[in-house]
C-alpha positions in Angstrom: 122.0 110.1 105.6 124.9 111.8 107.3 122.7 114.3 108.6 120.3 112.1 110.0 122.8 109.5 111.5 125.6 111.7 112.8 123.5 113.3 115.9 122.6 109.9 117.1 126.3 108.8 116.8 127.5 111.9 118.6 124.8 111.2 121.3 125.8 107.7 121.8 129.6 108.5 121.6 129.4 111.1 124.3 126.9 109.5 126.6 128.3 106.0 126.9 131.7 107.1 128.4 130.3 110.0 130.3 126.7 109.2 131.2 126.1 112.8 130.8 122.7 113.1 129.1 122.5 116.9 128.9 125.9 117.1 127.3 125.2 114.4 124.9 121.8 116.0 123.7 123.5 119.5 123.6 126.5 118.2 121.4 124.1 116.2 119.1 122.0 119.5 118.6 125.0 121.4 118.1 126.2 119.2 115.3 123.0 119.5 113.6 123.0 123.3 114.1 126.4 123.4 112.3 125.0 121.4 109.4 122.0 123.6 109.2 124.3 126.6 108.8 126.4 125.1 106.2 123.1 124.2 104.3 122.0 127.8 104.4 125.5 129.1 103.3 125.6 126.8 100.4 121.7 127.8 99.6 121.0 123.9 99.5 117.9 122.1 101.0 117.6 122.0 104.7 114.8 119.4 105.1 117.1 116.7 106.2 118.7 118.9 108.8 115.4 119.8 110.1 114.5 116.2 110.1 117.5 115.6 112.4 116.7 118.4 114.7 113.2 117.2 115.0 114.3 113.8 115.8 116.5 115.1 118.4 113.8 117.1 120.0 111.5 114.2 120.1 114.4 112.1 121.6 114.8 114.7 124.3 111.2 114.7 125.2 111.3 110.8 125.5 114.5 111.2 127.7 112.6 113.5 130.0 109.6 111.1 130.0 112.1 108.4 131.1 113.5 110.6 133.8 110.0 111.5 135.2 109.1 107.9 135.4 112.0 107.1 137.7 114.2 105.6 134.9 118.1 105.3 135.4 120.5 107.2 133.1 120.7 103.9 130.9 117.0 103.8 130.7 116.9 107.5 129.6 119.6 106.9 127.0 117.6 103.9 125.7 114.4 106.1 125.5 116.2 108.6 123.2 116.3 105.8 120.3 112.6 104.8 120.8 110.9 107.7 118.8 113.0 106.7 115.7 111.9 103.0 116.1 108.2 104.1 116.3 108.5 106.6 113.3 109.9 103.9 111.1 107.2 101.4 112.2 104.5 104.0 111.3 106.2 104.8 108.1 106.5 101.0 107.2 102.7 100.5 107.9 101.5 103.5 106.1 103.5 102.5 103.0 102.7 99.0 103.0 99.0 99.7 103.5 99.0 102.3 100.6 100.4 99.2 98.3 98.0 96.9 99.2 95.1 99.3 98.5 96.4 100.0 95.1 97.5 103.6 96.0 101.3 103.5 96.4 102.9 106.4 98.3 105.5 106.9 95.4 102.5 107.5 93.0 101.6 110.7 95.2 105.3 111.9 95.1 105.1 111.4 91.1 101.7 113.3 91.1 103.3 116.1 93.3 106.3 116.4 90.8 103.9 116.5 87.9 101.3 118.6 89.5 98.7 116.0 88.9 98.1 114.5 92.2 96.1 111.5 91.0 96.6 111.4 87.3 99.2 108.6 87.6 96.6 106.2 88.8 94.9 106.0 85.5 97.7 104.2 84.0 98.2 100.4 85.2 102.0 100.2 84.3 102.7 103.6 86.3 100.6 102.1 89.3 102.7 98.8 89.1 106.0 100.7 88.9 105.1 102.9 91.8 103.9 99.9 93.8 107.5 98.2 93.4 109.3 101.5 94.4 107.3 101.8 97.5 107.9 98.5 98.6 111.6 98.8 97.9 111.5 102.1 99.8 110.0 100.8 103.0 112.2 97.7 103.2 115.0 99.5 105.2 112.8 100.9 107.8 110.9 97.6 108.1 114.2 95.6 108.6 115.3 98.2 111.0 112.1 98.0 113.2 112.5 94.2 113.1 116.0 94.3 114.2 116.1 97.3 116.7 112.6 96.9 118.2 113.3 93.6 119.9 116.6 94.9 121.1 114.9 97.9 122.7 112.3 95.9 124.4 115.0 93.7 125.5 117.1 96.4 127.0 113.9 98.2 128.4 112.8 95.0 130.3 116.1 94.3 131.8 116.7 91.1 129.8 119.8 92.6 128.5 121.9 95.5 129.8 120.5 98.8 128.6 123.9 100.1 127.7 124.5 97.1 125.5 120.9 97.6 124.1 122.1 101.3 123.2 125.1 100.1 121.5 123.5 97.4 119.4 120.6 99.7 118.4 123.3 102.3 117.2 125.2 99.7 115.3 122.0 98.5 113.3 120.8 101.9 112.7 124.1 103.4 111.5 126.0 100.5 109.9 123.0 98.1 108.8 120.8 101.2 108.1 123.1 102.8 105.8 123.9 99.7 103.9 120.1 99.0 103.5 119.2 102.5 102.4 122.1 102.6 99.8 120.8 99.3 98.5 117.2 100.4 98.3 118.0 103.5 96.6 120.3 101.6 94.1 117.4 99.2 93.3 115.1 102.1 92.9 117.4 103.9 90.6 117.8 100.5 88.5 113.9 100.1 88.5 113.6 103.5 87.1 116.6 103.4 84.8 116.2 100.2 83.0 113.6 101.5 80.6 111.3 98.4 80.9 108.2 100.2 81.9 106.8 101.7 78.7 103.5 103.7 79.0 100.5 102.4 77.5 99.7 104.0 74.1 96.2 105.4 73.7 94.0 103.3 71.4 94.3 104.4 67.9 91.2 105.4 66.1 90.5 104.2 62.4 91.1 107.0 60.1 88.1 108.3 58.4 87.4 107.3 54.7 85.9 109.5 52.1 82.5 108.1 50.8 82.6 106.4 47.5 81.1 108.3 44.7 77.7 106.9 43.6 
């Protein structure tokens, strides 16, 4: 969570007072680079650091797109946050659709861990559990989109000041976003730890009886 959020916080913290987009992007990328080096030294997973670097890179592309479209510095800064909103929207749609069709995303994660991609789907109780877990997992992203999306549109259209929109999105993404994700993961752990989802036992076969002597 820290690795995903801090680059955005650094970007906003530098851009808001200085209006220097290049400095803000370089600083946020530098922080992500430090986190990557620390992960490599610790020999720990680097997935989330690369996710942050990827997010910064996509944000930079959108900043340049806004600049080439004649957007002001405030419009360019607002564009930096658009990819995160769109990615969260895509995740929400995909995970929600997977639950509705009966193949929840968490089931495929379980299948990858057990090296049996679709074996989990044969057990209805496991499917129901994965369905609940997937809905819980998508809630923070869905709520984030519902909160940040309208603010971004209001800032982009000029209904509210673009600088104000950036600050509100940052608060929603870091403050509310962290709280929602902690709550989501806590609920997922509770669902997994309460031991209320026993597996269905295979049907017992009647023991064979020896023929009666004639």
